[in-house]
N, C-alpha and C positions, 0 to 999 in steps of 0.2 A: 504561438502567439496569435491572438484573434483580435476582435474589435472591442473587447472589454477595456475598461480604464486601466491606467498604470497601477492605481491603487488595488484593483482586483487581481491583476497579474502578480503583484508582489505580496498580496495578503497571504499569510501563512508562513512566510520565511522565518519570522521571529517566533511565532507560535510553535512551529515544528522544528525549530532550531536547525535551520538549513546550514550545511557545511559547504555546499556547492549548488549552483543553479545551472541548468542546461536550458537555453532558449532555442526553441524550434521556430525559425523565422521563415516566412514565405517571401512576399514581395513588399511588405509594409516597412519601408526604410525608416520613416519618421518614427513609427512605434518602436522599432528596434533601437534607434538612437536614444529615445526617451527612456527605455528600460535599462539600457546599458549605463546611461548616465546615473540613473537612480541606484543601480546596483553598485556602481563605483562609490557613491556617497555612503551607502550602507556598509560597504566593505566586505560583501560576500563574494567569494570567487565565482566566476561564471564562464561559460563557454557558449558561443553562438553556433548553431547548426542550421544551415540553410537547406530548406526542403522545397520541392517543386509545387507544393499545394495539393497534390493528389494523395489518395490513401496509400498507394503502393510505395511511393518514394518516401513518404513520412514513416511508414511502417519499417522500411529497410533501415532508415537512418536511426529510428528509435531502437531497433534491434541492436545496432552497433553500439549505440550509447549505453543502453541498458546492460549489454554484455560487459562493458568496461566498468560500469558502476556496481554491479552485483559482487559483493564481497562480504566476508564475515562481519557481523556486528554493524550492519548497514541497513538502512531503510530507504526505499525509493518512493517518492511522493509525486503524484501527477495532479496538477491543478486542472480541474475539469470545468472551471467557470470563466475561461478566457474567451469564450465565444469563438473558438477556433473550428467549430464544426467537426467534420470527419477527421481532421488532423488529430484532435484530442483522442478520438477512438483508436486511431492508428498507433498513437504513442502508448496508450493503455495496453493494446494488444502486444506491442513490442516488449513492454516491461513484463507482462504476464508470461510471455514465451521465454524470455531469458531467465526469469526467476525460476521457472520450472526446470530448465536445463541446468541451472546453477546448483539447485538442490539435488538433481539426479547425478551430477558429476562429482559432487563433493559430499561424502558421507559425513554427517554431523554438522553440515553447514547451517549457519544461523543468519538468515537474511529475510527481510520483510518488504512488502510493498503495499501501497494503498492509494486510493483516489481521495481527493478532498474537494468539497464544494463550498463556495463563498457566498454568504448571505449578507448583502449590504443593508445598512440601516443606521440608527443612531450609534449602534455598536456592532462591529462586524462579527458575525457568527460563522462557525465552521461545522460542516458535517463530513465525517470520514467513512469510507467504505473499503474494507480490506480486499486485497487480491490474494487468493489462497489456492491451495491445491484441491480444486473442486473435483478433480478426477478420482480422488480417493474418497469413497463414500463416507468413511468414518470421520474424516476431516469435516465433511458437510454436517454430519450428525453432531459432532462436538460443538461446532460453531452454533448450530441452532439451539442446542441445549443450554449453552452458556449465555446466548443472547436472550433466550426466553425467560431465564431465571431472573427473579427480582433481587436475589441475594447471591453473593459469591458461593461457589461450591468446591468441595474437595474431589479428588479423583474417584473415590468410591461412589459419591453421589452422581457424578457425571456418568459413570459406567451404568449405574442403576437406571438412570433416565434414558440412556441409549437403549438399554434392554427393554424398557417400557415402550419405546418407539418401535422397536423391532423384536417382538416376542420370540421369534425363531433364532435370534442372534445367540450364538454359543461362545462368544468372546470371553476368555478368561482375563483375570486382572493383570497378569504379567504381560500378556500380549497387548492388552489395552494400554498399559503404562508405556510400552515401547512406542505404540502409535501416538500416544499423547506427547511424548518427547519430540517426535517429528512435528506434530502440530505446533508445539511451542517454538520450534525453530523457524516456522513460517510466520508465527504471530507475535513472538516475544517483543519485537520492537515496534509493533503496530500500536498507534494511539488508542485504539478501541479495546486493546487487551489489557486487563488488570490482573496482577498477580500479587497476592498478599502472602509474603514469606513469613510464616509463623511455624509453630511446632507441626501443625498440619496445614500445608499450603492451600490457599483458596484462590479460585480463579473466576473471572467474569469477563464477558465481552459486551461492551456498550455500543449498541447500534441505534 
């Protein structure tokens, strides 16, 4: 929780259909009280986690909370517009770390995470940015191909575009399909990921 307004702190809860809220609070007791009161009125379950205001303490607490929240068919969202400074970065790092280990520890796991940014105006707007397995280069290529395309693509088209990016790539379709299933387990619940289930499924990433 930072110096942003209560409106910005709570923006996105309805848009992203929050089931639970974790408030990372430093020393601003008045802001904590205001947010807790607003959450009670909304009726969204919440927990308050007190942090020392430093990166390390916030990162450790975020690691603990993210580890408890990572589970199948769940998406974790981090509000990056609360003006919390380095604490927001620490929470993002903690979520990324636990998401990585959750997928490593559980074969076939389906869990996503993303950051969102709030734009104030006559109408509040949101921008989302995924948190994904950037350590796997094929996940990076799939993300770029789907985000660059103006229209949804099927798996054959995605693979063809990846081979165009990397002419020396000898990836076969079956190996790619297995990798793409893993990509979907990281992205399936991400707001930017679009899947059109028809006879030939089509995919798109909107960034």
